[in-house]
C-alpha positions in Angstrom: 3.1 -14.9 -2.4 5.9 -14.2 -4.9 8.1 -17.4 -5.1 11.4 -17.5 -6.8 11.1 -21.2 -7.2 8.5 -20.6 -9.8 11.3 -19.3 -12.2 13.1 -22.6 -11.7 9.8 -24.4 -12.5 9.5 -22.3 -15.7 13.0 -23.3 -16.8 12.2 -27.0 -16.1 9.0 -26.8 -18.1 10.4 -24.6 -20.9 11.2 -27.3 -23.4 8.1 -29.4 -22.7 4.8 -29.3 -24.5 1.7 -28.0 -22.8 -0.7 -30.6 -21.3 -3.8 -30.6 -23.4 -5.9 -31.0 -20.2 -7.1 -27.7 -18.7 -4.6 -25.6 -20.6 -5.7 -22.1 -21.5 -4.6 -20.2 -24.6 -3.1 -17.1 -22.9 -1.9 -14.1 -24.8 0.3 -11.6 -23.0 1.6 -8.3 -24.3 4.6 -6.2 -23.1 4.3 -2.6 -24.1 7.8 -1.1 -23.9 9.4 -4.5 -24.8 12.5 -3.1 -26.3 13.5 -1.2 -23.2 15.7 -1.9 -20.2 13.0 -3.7 -18.3 11.1 -4.8 -21.3 13.8 -7.1 -22.9 14.6 -9.2 -19.8 10.9 -9.3 -18.8 10.0 -10.6 -22.2 12.7 -13.3 -22.1 11.4 -14.5 -18.6 7.8 -14.5 -20.0 8.9 -16.6 -22.9 9.9 -19.2 -20.3 6.4 -19.2 -18.6 4.5 -22.4 -19.6 1.2 -20.6 -19.1 1.8 -18.2 -22.0 0.9 -19.4 -25.6 1.2 -16.1 -27.4 3.7 -13.3 -26.4 3.1 -9.9 -28.1 6.0 -7.4 -27.9 5.4 -3.7 -28.6 7.7 -0.6 -28.6 8.3 2.4 -30.7 11.3 0.9 -32.4 13.5 -2.2 -32.4 10.8 -4.6 -31.3 10.8 -7.1 -34.2 14.5 -7.7 -33.4 13.8 -8.4 -29.8 11.0 -10.7 -30.8 13.1 -12.6 -33.2 15.9 -13.0 -30.7 13.5 -14.3 -28.0 11.6 -16.5 -30.4 14.6 -18.8 -30.8 14.2 -20.0 -27.3 12.8 -23.5 -27.4 9.6 -22.9 -25.5 6.0 -23.1 -26.6 5.0 -19.4 -26.6 4.8 -17.8 -30.0 6.4 -14.4 -30.1 5.6 -11.4 -32.4 7.0 -8.0 -32.3 5.2 -4.7 -33.2 6.5 -1.2 -33.9 4.8 2.2 -33.6 1.4 2.1 -35.3 0.8 -1.5 -34.6 -0.3 -1.0 -31.0 -3.9 -2.1 -31.6 -2.8 -5.3 -33.2 -0.3 -6.0 -30.4 -2.9 -5.8 -27.6 -6.0 -7.3 -29.4 -7.1 -10.5 -27.7 -4.7 -10.2 -24.7 -5.6 -11.7 -21.4 -2.8 -9.7 -19.7 -1.0 -6.5 -20.7 2.1 -5.4 -18.9 3.3 -1.9 -19.2 7.0 -1.0 -18.4 7.1 1.7 -21.1 8.4 5.1 -20.2 11.7 6.6 -19.1 13.6 5.3 -16.1 14.6 7.6 -13.2 18.0 9.2 -13.6 20.3 11.0 -11.1 18.8 14.4 -10.3 15.4 13.6 -11.8 12.5 14.5 -9.5 9.3 12.5 -9.3 7.6 15.5 -11.0 10.1 15.2 -14.0 9.3 11.6 -14.2 5.6 12.1 -14.0 5.5 14.7 -16.9 7.1 12.2 -19.3 5.5 9.0 -18.3 1.9 10.1 -17.5 1.0 10.7 -21.1 2.6 7.4 -22.2 0.7 5.4 -19.7 -2.6 7.2 -20.5 -2.3 6.5 -24.2 -1.4 2.9 -23.7 -4.2 2.3 -21.3 -6.7 3.9 -23.7 -5.4 1.5 -26.4 -6.0 -1.5 -24.1 -9.5 -0.1 -23.2 -10.3 0.1 -26.9 -8.9 -3.1 -28.3 -8.6 -5.4 -25.3 -11.1 -4.1 -22.8 -11.3 -7.4 -20.7 -7.5 -7.6 -20.2 -5.7 -7.3 -16.9 -3.3 -4.4 -16.7 0.0 -4.8 -14.8 1.5 -1.3 -14.6 5.3 -0.9 -14.0 5.9 2.5 -15.4 6.8 5.0 -12.7 5.6 6.8 -10.7 3.3 3.9 -10.0 1.5 5.9 -7.2 0.2 8.1 -10.0 0.3 6.0 -13.2 -2.1 3.4 -11.8 -4.8 6.1 -11.1 -4.1 7.6 -14.5 -4.8 4.2 -16.1 -7.9 3.7 -14.0 -9.3 7.2 -14.8 -8.6 6.9 -18.5 -10.4 3.6 -18.6 -13.2 5.0 -16.5 -13.7 7.9 -18.9 -14.1 5.2 -21.7 -16.7 3.2 -19.7 -14.5 0.1 -19.5 -12.8 0.4 -16.1 -12.9 -2.7 -13.9 -11.1 -2.1 -10.6 -10.3 -5.8 -10.4 -8.1 -5.6 -13.5 -5.8 -2.5 -13.0 -2.8 -3.5 -10.9 0.4 -1.7 -10.0 3.4 -3.9 -9.8 5.0 -3.4 -6.4 6.5 -6.8 -6.3 10.1 -5.6 -6.4 9.4 -3.9 -3.0 8.6 -7.3 -1.6 11.5 -9.0 -3.2 13.9 -6.4 -1.8 12.4 -6.6 1.7 12.7 -10.4 1.7 16.2 -10.3 0.4 17.5 -7.6 2.8 15.7 -9.2 5.9 17.1 -12.7 5.1 20.6 -11.4 4.6 20.5 -9.3 7.8 19.2 -12.2 10.0 21.0 -15.1 8.3 17.8 -16.7 7.0 17.0 -18.9 4.0 15.6 -16.3 1.6 13.4 -18.9 -0.1 11.5 -19.5 3.1 11.1 -15.8 4.0 8.0 -13.7 3.6 7.7 -10.0 4.3 4.4 -8.0 3.6 5.0 -4.7 1.9 2.1 -2.2 1.8 1.4 1.5 0.8 2.7 2.8 -2.4 5.8 2.4 -4.7 8.0 5.3 -4.0 10.2 6.5 -1.0 8.3 6.8 2.3 5.1 5.3 0.8 6.8 2.0 0.7 6.1 0.3 4.1 7.6 -3.2 4.8 5.8 -4.8 7.7 8.6 -6.5 9.4 6.4 -7.1 12.5 4.5 -9.6 10.3 7.5 -11.2 8.6 8.0 -14.9 8.8 10.0 -16.5 10.1 9.9 -13.9 12.8 13.4 -12.7 13.9 14.1 -10.1 16.5 15.2 -6.7 15.1 16.6 -3.9 17.2 15.1 -0.4 16.6 18.3 0.5 14.5 18.0 -2.7 12.4 14.3 -2.1 11.8 14.8 1.5 10.7 17.8 0.5 8.5 16.0 -2.3 6.8 12.9 -0.1 6.3 14.9 2.7 4.7 17.0 0.3 2.6 13.7 -1.2 1.2 12.4 2.3 0.5 15.7 3.4 -1.2 16.4 0.3 -3.1 15.9 1.9 -6.5 18.3 4.8 -5.5 20.8 2.2 -4.4 20.8 0.6 -7.9 21.0 4.0 -9.7 23.9 5.0 -7.6 25.7 1.7 -8.1 25.3 2.1 -11.8 26.8 5.6 -11.7 23.8 7.2 -13.4 24.0 4.9 -16.4 20.9 2.9 -15.5 18.2 2.0 -13.0 16.8 -1.3 -11.5 15.9 -3.0 -14.8 16.9 -6.6 -14.1 15.4 -7.0 -10.7 12.4 -5.2 -11.8 12.0 -7.6 -14.8 12.3 -10.5 -12.4 9.8 -9.2 -9.9 7.3 -8.3 -12.8 7.7 -11.9 -14.2 6.9 -13.4 -10.8 3.8 -11.2 -10.5 2.6 -12.0 -14.0 2.9 -15.7 -13.2 0.7 -15.2 -10.2 -1.9 -13.3 -12.3 -1.9 -16.0 -14.9 -2.3 -18.7 -12.4 -5.2 -16.9 -11.0 -6.8 -16.5 -14.4 -6.3 -20.2 -15.0 -8.3 -21.1 -11.8 -5.6 -21.4 -9.2 -6.1 -18.6 -6.7 -2.9 -16.8 -5.7 -2.0 -14.1 -3.2 0.2 -11.2 -3.8 0.9 -7.5 -2.7 -0.1 -5.1 -5.3 -1.2 -1.4 -5.7 -4.9 -1.3 -6.6 -8.1 0.7 -6.0 -8.7 0.1 -2.3 -10.8 1.1 0.8 -8.3 -0.3 3.2 -7.0 3.2 4.1 -8.1 6.7 3.3 -6.1 6.6 0.0 -8.2 5.4 -2.9 -5.3 3.4 -4.2 -3.1 1.4 -1.9 -0.8 -1.6 -2.0 -1.8 -4.5 0.2 -2.4 -8.3 0.1 -4.9 -9.4 -2.5 -6.3 -12.6 -3.8 -6.0 -13.1 -7.5 -8.4 -15.3 -9.4 -10.2 -15.7 -12.7 -11.3 -12.0 -12.9 -8.2 -10.4 -11.4 -8.4 -9.1 -7.9 -11.1 -11.1 -6.1 -10.4 -9.7 -2.6 -8.3 -6.9 -1.0 -7.2 -7.7 2.5 -6.7 -5.3 5.4 -3.3 -4.6 7.0 -3.5 -6.8 10.0 -2.0 -5.7 13.3 0.7 -3.0 12.8 3.5 -2.1 15.3 3.8 1.4 16.7 6.6 2.0 14.2 4.5 0.9 11.3 1.5 3.0 12.4 3.6 6.1 12.5 5.1 5.3 9.0 1.6 4.8 7.6 0.5 8.2 9.0 3.6 9.9 7.6 3.3 8.4 4.1 -0.4 9.3 3.6 -0.2 13.0 2.6 2.3 12.1 -0.2 0.4 9.1 -1.4 -2.9 11.1 -1.5 -1.2 13.8 -3.5 0.2 11.3 -5.9 -3.1 9.7 -6.5 -4.9 13.1 -7.0 -2.2 14.2 -9.4 -2.8 11.1 -11.6 -6.6 11.6 -11.6 -6.3 15.3 -12.4 -3.9 14.7 -15.2 -6.5 12.6 -17.0 -9.3 15.0 -16.2 -7.4 18.0 -17.6 -6.1 16.2 -20.7 
């Protein structure tokens, strides 16, 4: 599962050379690297000892971001690409992370967000399909419930779709659930685990506190409050920033943790995470649940385990919205 200790391990390893034994040459690209998520994410990735080449792409300003990050004394070589250099940026990548797009702003509906970001994700996914067809895609761009199906459908049309390699990053939901649960019950957050399943927006986010560890008793009121706070975590940040930003730093942190797990899987150490992928676990064709990550991406998708009555009701409630979001993404590509 996501482990904050891994960030400390990166820092400890940052100024050391790679071991020559078993070390893979791993190239990672960040598409949208000059943005609010992209910049801190790129910095965190520069600290990851598994990455030898870090490729940063955005419409403008990327060479400056790359130059800044490149001064950090870690092994990863960094290069920035602007505008028409997308093909060069992704070519040869093992992992491509997509935070590109606009953030959610006060008063912005999910439909507003969809209209802007759908086309961005489609074009970036197509570039990866053409120039790095074997790469794993980690999609951050919202609304994830639709953008992951968009990427999948775009790659399917190109004949290069591999359901094991298109992953929606829902790690921030897990990070929030663990943090809020630990704070509420006075637990050591580094020892807490909370499964989070479903989607990555509002009521489609379902923390499974009945399966949390260590297990602490929750009243009905505490359970409902923790669930809703996890679902509304993004809104909490937007409100706190008074409309001048969204959850960029915590998202970058969560995305870096997830990327680390993906890379460890690629390098032969199986890892386990919660992520939004093509799935047959529920009636939704895309769903976030526990997966095993290995050398080809998602090796196995696990079922949800035993749910409480509260969680069963929440799962039923979310399904129409989640199905609609998935269909909306698929139809966008089909009608493009």
